[in-house]
PASE-998407 format. One line per 2 residues: number of its first residue (from 0); their letters; for each residue x, y, z of C-alpha. Coordinates in pm, 1 decimal. Example, Ala and Ser with C-alpha at 12.3 -4.5 7.8 and 13.67 -1.06 7.14 Angstrom:
residues 2
0) as) 1230.0:-450.0:780.0 ~ 1367.0:-106.0:714.0
This chain:
residues 179
0) xx) 5526.7:3911.4:-2886.0 ~ 5416.1:4119.2:-2586.6
2) xx) 5395.2:3806.8:-2372.8 ~ 5742.4:3698.0:-2486.2
4) xx) 5871.9:4035.2:-2370.6 ~ 5677.8:3994.2:-2048.0
6) xx) 5822.3:3644.0:-1990.9 ~ 6173.7:3776.7:-2036.0
8) xx) 6109.5:4050.9:-1779.0 ~ 5972.7:3798.0:-1530.2
10) xx) 6279.3:3581.0:-1581.8 ~ 6498.7:3886.6:-1527.6
12) xx) 6326.8:3980.4:-1202.8 ~ 6256.0:3623.4:-1094.0
14) xx) 5908.2:3482.1:-1058.7 ~ 5734.4:3513.0:-725.1
16) xx) 5930.3:3818.6:-622.0 ~ 5773.4:4147.9:-529.4
18) xx) 5928.3:4305.6:-840.9 ~ 5768.0:4047.0:-1071.2
20) xx) 5430.6:4099.5:-901.0 ~ 5462.2:4474.0:-957.0
22) xx) 5557.6:4411.8:-1320.8 ~ 5252.6:4188.1:-1370.1
24) xx) 5025.0:4457.3:-1224.1 ~ 5174.5:4726.5:-1448.7
26) xx) 5143.4:4516.0:-1763.7 ~ 4787.0:4410.2:-1679.4
28) xx) 4696.4:4776.0:-1631.6 ~ 4842.5:4871.6:-1969.7
30) xx) 4709.7:4570.8:-2161.3 ~ 4353.7:4563.9:-2028.2
32) xx) 4111.7:4365.1:-2238.8 ~ 3870.0:4575.5:-2436.4
34) xx) 3527.6:4570.3:-2280.2 ~ 3220.1:4500.3:-2487.7
36) xx) 2975.8:4789.9:-2506.6 ~ 2653.2:4670.5:-2344.8
38) xx) 2459.5:4996.5:-2357.9 ~ 2102.0:4908.1:-2453.2
40) xx) 2157.6:4530.4:-2430.7 ~ 1900.8:4322.4:-2242.0
42) xx) 2057.1:4126.3:-1956.2 ~ 1889.7:3842.5:-1764.2
44) xx) 2023.4:3789.1:-1411.7 ~ 1910.5:3491.0:-1204.2
46) xx) 1925.1:3524.8:-827.6 ~ 1897.7:3901.7:-863.9
48) xx) 1752.4:3950.0:-516.3 ~ 2064.2:3823.2:-341.6
50) xx) 2375.8:4023.0:-263.3 ~ 2584.4:3907.7:-559.1
52) xx) 2290.8:3922.5:-801.4 ~ 2218.9:4278.7:-690.0
54) xx) 2582.3:4376.1:-748.4 ~ 2570.9:4224.6:-1097.8
56) xx) 2246.2:4408.4:-1174.2 ~ 2378.8:4744.3:-1059.5
58) xx) 2705.4:4705.0:-1249.7 ~ 2522.8:4613.0:-1571.6
60) xx) 2282.1:4904.5:-1515.0 ~ 2576.4:5144.7:-1473.2
62) xx) 2694.1:5031.0:-1816.5 ~ 2350.5:5102.9:-1965.8
64) xx) 2213.7:4749.4:-1998.8 ~ 1841.1:4698.2:-1948.4
66) xx) 1760.1:4422.7:-1702.7 ~ 1541.4:4116.9:-1661.8
68) xx) 1567.4:4005.1:-1300.5 ~ 1471.8:3656.3:-1181.5
70) xx) 1450.6:3559.4:-815.9 ~ 1229.3:3346.0:-590.7
72) xx) 1208.0:3632.2:-338.0 ~ 980.3:3895.1:-494.8
74) xx) 1051.9:4164.3:-233.3 ~ 1431.1:4132.8:-263.9
76) xx) 1402.6:4125.6:-643.3 ~ 1194.6:4446.9:-639.1
78) xx) 1453.2:4613.0:-413.0 ~ 1723.1:4533.6:-668.8
80) xx) 1497.2:4663.9:-945.4 ~ 1434.2:4989.2:-756.6
82) xx) 1806.3:5054.2:-719.4 ~ 1873.1:4973.2:-1085.3
84) xx) 1588.7:5196.2:-1208.6 ~ 1748.2:5485.5:-1020.4
86) xx) 2039.2:5444.6:-1263.0 ~ 1803.6:5512.1:-1554.0
88) xx) 1758.0:5168.7:-1711.3 ~ 1449.3:4961.5:-1784.9
90) xx) 1400.1:4675.9:-1542.2 ~ 1156.6:4383.7:-1557.5
92) xx) 1116.9:4153.1:-1257.0 ~ 989.8:3797.3:-1246.4
94) xx) 939.0:3570.1:-948.7 ~ 1088.5:3240.2:-1059.8
96) xx) 1153.8:2926.1:-857.1 ~ 1466.6:2787.3:-1021.5
98) xx) 1421.9:2456.0:-843.0 ~ 1121.9:2392.5:-1068.5
100) xx) 1189.6:2332.5:-1438.0 ~ 837.9:2436.8:-1539.0
102) xx) 876.8:2770.4:-1356.8 ~ 1188.4:2842.6:-1564.8
104) xx) 1018.6:2750.9:-1892.4 ~ 710.0:2959.5:-1811.5
106) xx) 921.1:3259.7:-1709.1 ~ 1120.9:3232.9:-2031.5
108) xx) 796.7:3234.8:-2232.8 ~ 676.3:3544.1:-2042.7
110) xx) 1005.9:3725.7:-2097.5 ~ 991.5:3648.3:-2468.5
112) xx) 633.9:3774.0:-2495.1 ~ 659.1:4076.9:-2264.5
114) xx) 1014.4:4206.3:-2305.2 ~ 1174.1:4045.8:-2608.5
116) xx) 1506.3:3880.4:-2667.5 ~ 1778.1:3869.9:-2404.7
118) xx) 2138.4:3904.0:-2520.6 ~ 2331.4:3855.4:-2194.8
120) xx) 2276.7:3587.8:-1929.6 ~ 2421.0:3600.2:-1579.4
122) xx) 2328.5:3257.0:-1442.8 ~ 2400.0:3360.0:-1084.0
124) xx) 2134.9:3197.4:-862.6 ~ 2249.3:2949.7:-604.2
126) xx) 2157.7:2792.6:-273.5 ~ 2412.1:2778.9:8.0
128) xx) 2324.6:2544.5:293.0 ~ 2581.3:2681.0:536.7
130) xx) 2653.1:2337.3:681.8 ~ 2820.3:2011.0:588.6
132) xx) 2655.7:1826.4:303.9 ~ 2582.7:1518.0:512.1
134) xx) 2429.5:1733.1:787.6 ~ 2169.4:1884.6:552.1
136) xx) 1809.0:1766.5:562.0 ~ 1701.5:1588.7:244.0
138) xx) 1479.2:1878.7:132.2 ~ 1765.0:2129.0:152.8
140) xx) 2002.3:1893.9:-25.8 ~ 1750.9:1841.7:-306.7
142) xx) 1685.0:2216.7:-340.7 ~ 2058.5:2286.5:-345.7
144) xx) 2115.6:2038.0:-628.4 ~ 1812.1:2156.3:-823.3
146) xx) 1911.6:2523.7:-812.3 ~ 2290.3:2492.6:-823.8
148) xx) 2309.0:2221.2:-1087.7 ~ 1986.0:2138.6:-1269.8
150) xx) 1870.2:2499.1:-1310.0 ~ 2195.4:2586.7:-1488.4
152) xx) 2109.4:2332.0:-1756.0 ~ 1741.2:2426.6:-1770.3
154) xx) 1819.0:2796.5:-1815.3 ~ 2085.9:2709.2:-2071.2
156) xx) 1843.1:2483.1:-2258.9 ~ 1593.2:2768.9:-2281.3
158) xx) 1867.4:2992.2:-2417.0 ~ 1970.9:2758.2:-2697.2
160) xx) 1632.1:2639.7:-2817.3 ~ 1672.3:2860.6:-3123.6
162) xx) 1910.7:2605.0:-3270.5 ~ 1628.2:2349.3:-3290.4
164) xx) 1318.4:2567.1:-3328.5 ~ 1203.4:2926.6:-3329.2
166) xx) 1116.4:2974.4:-2961.7 ~ 1423.4:3135.9:-2810.6
168) xx) 1474.7:3366.9:-2517.1 ~ 1792.4:3501.9:-2675.6
170) xx) 1829.0:3709.3:-2985.4 ~ 2186.4:3632.2:-3085.3
172) xx) 2322.0:3310.5:-3231.1 ~ 2564.8:3296.5:-2938.1
174) xx) 2453.4:3496.2:-2634.9 ~ 2715.1:3647.0:-2409.7
176) xx) 2755.4:3405.6:-2119.4 ~ 2861.9:3486.5:-1768.2
178) x) 2817.6:3208.2:-1518.0
């Protein structure tokens, strides 16, 4: 019923006008979605050493989530961890090459054994070539596809193994997914 009211207001003001844009902003401010409390949750972030991964880690840390950080660059990953620890949360770092399936599976086993069950996944890692696809050397193209495509499935497979057997990285039947 709120959206019916909203639709009528947009029709009144006309869509695409400055007034309708203002109305949308006001209604979105009033009707914000309720955020899930993540205080104390364990969040796995891939690509945590990069700029976007670091931002994700710090935002989750501000909300009280404990972190498991995966990145192929150990120094950058530790820098993210240092900043997150300053916010008072537990942080565990792992050097993981997401272009290698076995590296993902081994890291998942270590997380399970050393930290426990993860409840939130931010599958953030990615490779950006910075040039046209056809201008990329074969090695870069392969790495890009392995990290940006295959790794998403490999990490997801690790997360849903509990549906077929006991070994699961995640504690909930349906982990919170952010990709």
